N, C-alpha and C positions, 0 to 999 in steps of 0.2 A: 578758362581763366588760369593764369599761371599761379605757381605757388606763392610768389612774392605778392601778387595781387590779392590772393586769398588771405594771406597774413595781414596785409594792409587793411582789408575790409574788416577782419576780425578785430584788429586793433582799434579801429574807429568805433566799432560796436561796443567794445569794452569801455572806452573812454566816455561814451555817451550813456552807459548803463547806470543803474541806480547805485552801484557800489561806489561810484565816484561823485555822487550828488551830496556834497558836503554843505550843510546849512550855513548861512552867514551869521556868525555869532556877533552880538553887540560888542562894541569896543571895550576892551578891558576884561571881558568875560573869560574865565578859565575853569574848565571842569575840574572836579576833585582829582588829585593825584591818586593813582591806584597802586596797590601792592599785589605781588604775585603770591597766591596761595597754592602750595604744592599739592600734587595728587596724593591720595592716601585713602585709608580705610579707618572708620571709627564706629563706636557704638553710639547711635543716635537715640535720643529720648531720655527718659528718667533713669538715673543711676540704678543699675540692677534690674531694669525692666526694659532696656532698649533693644535695638536691632542693628545688625551690621550694615553699613553703607560704604560703598566704594565710589570715590569721586575722581574725575580727571582734574588736573590743575586748572585754575581760573584766576581772574583778577577781581579785586574788591576795592571799592572806594575807601580811602583811608579814614574818612569821616562822613557824617551824615550831610545830605544836601542842605545848603544854608539858605537863609532868607535872601541874601545878596545874589546867590546863583539863581534862585527862583525868580527874583525881580527881573533879572536879565532875560530869563525864559519868557516871562509875561510880556516884556518889552518887544521881544523878537516875534512872538507868535500871536499876541493879542488874546491869549487864553484868559478866561475869567479867573479872577483872584480867588484863592481858597477861602473857606470859612475861617474866621479868626484873624484874617489878614488885616493888619493895622491896629490890632488890639494889644495895647501895651501890657495888659495883665498877663498875656501869654507870650510876651516878647516875640511877637510874630509880625513881620513886615519889614520894610526897608530901613526903619530906624534901628533895627537889630541885625545888621548884615551878617554877623559871624555866628548867629544862633541857628539851630536847625529849623527848617521850615516845618510847620505842623498844619493840620487841617486839610491836607491834600488827600484826595481820593486815590484809590489804587490805579484808576484809569489815568488820573493826572500824573502820578508817579511814572507809569509806563510811558506816557507821552514825553515826559522830560528825558527819561532814559533813552528813548529812541532819538530824541533831538541831539543828544550828545554822543550818539553812536554806541550806546550801551544797552543794558537790559536790567530787569530786576533779578536778584539772586533767587534761586530756589530755596525752599525751606532747608533742605539738606546742606546746601552750600553755606547758607547763613549760619546754621548751627555749628557746622564744622569750623568755619572761620572764627566764630565767637569763642570756641574752645581754645583757640590759640595754640593748638598742638599739644594741649595737656589732656591726656586721656582720662575720661571720667570726671573732669573738673565741673563743679556746679556753676562757677562763674567765669571760667576762663582766665581768671587772675588769682585763683586760690579757692579754698573750700568754704571760705566765708568772706563777707565784705567788711573790711576795716573802715574806720572813719576816714574820709578824704579820698576814697578810692573810686567813688561813682556818685552820680546825681540821681539818687533814689528818694523816695518819700522820707526815709529816715534821715537824709541829709538836710531836710527842711530848707531847701533853696527856693521852694515855692514857684517853680517853673523851669523851663529849659535854660541851660547856660550855654555860653559860646562853645563851639566844637573845639576839641583838643584841650579842654580845660584840665581834664584828668589824664593820668598816664595811660598809654596804649597797652594792649595785650602783646604777647610774644610775636605775633605776626605784624605788629605795627598798626593795628586797627584801634581807633578811638571810639569809646562809648558803645561798644557792643553790649555792655551792661550799663543801664541807666540812660539818662537824658531823654530819649523818646523811644517808644516802641517803633518797629519798622515793618513796612509792607514787604512781602515777598511775592513771588509769582504764582504760588500754588493756590488751588482751591482748597477750602477747609473740609476735613473729614474727621469724624469722631471714631472711625474704625480702629480696631486694635492694631498696633504696629506689627508689621510682618516679622517673621522669625528667620526667613531665608535672607541671604545677602542681596541687597538691592544695589544696582549699578546706575549711577547718575539719575536717581529718581526725580520725576517731574511732578509728582502728586497726581490726584484724580484728574480725569479728563473733563469733568464738569462738576458743578456744585451750585450752592446758593450764596455762600459766603467766601470771602477771600482771607487768607492767612496773614496774621501779623505775628512777629517774633519778638522775644525778649520782653523787658520791662520798660521802665521810664521814670521820669521825675515824679509821677503821680502813683507809682507802684511801690509797694513795700519790698524789702530785700528778698523775701521768699518768692515774690513774683518776678524777680529779675534774673532768676537762674536761666542759663542758656538754652535749656530744653523747653522753657515756657512757650506756649502757643495759644493764641486767641484768634478771634475772627470778627470781621465787620463786613457789611455789604460793600462791594467794591466801589460804589458811588458815594460813600460816606466819608466825611473827614472827622478827625478827633483831635482834641487838644493835647493828647499824649502820644500821637502817632506821626512819624515822619518816614524817611526812607534813605537808602543809599543804593548805588548802582553796582552791578557786576559786569563782567565781560569775559568772553572766551579767550583762551590763550592762542591767538592767531596773529 
């Protein structure tokens, strides 16, 4: 076989491969705009008790995935609606298109992320992005939350609000504090944090629970600090938990 024939054969194989298999999105659907988060090193965890982490640059959704975006996902895939879908009390469903989707499981969130060609962030990526480039910051927007800065239990808004209602952090990310807690890709562990530098940590290889980061509308200000971590079974949904996507810089 000649070189040109080999090149032609390889080209056909690439075009037919999974990297070019773009799903057909519903008319009008648009994934969330992403912002570039620069590579860097930071102290992850509680102030004064964290551990150093080094991360490559990555991309992060500017805001949480919305009910409107989730509705398009359901339309295109036929996936079962999440718990609380259509319940006005939690502003969840197509009647609240600009509010963050809640009640989704971690497996649901991963499926959506794959559908839009993205992934869930790691715990380290999420916390690094939430800090907004401010070393040691408890909230990523300052050392304490002032009135009107975030949708926490203290704000008494009694549920999620539309994304981008409050000002973003220095990276241009909205609601990394407040509105809803967010799924990340890691398994949960209660092990003491490592003292040595970790490079692009992915979390434990296995576990029983999946990690959720941050606080939300049902969490007090103290539970909205960027190092906060909680866990749920990956198949469960919660009225205070949503998610956003990340992507590699490629």
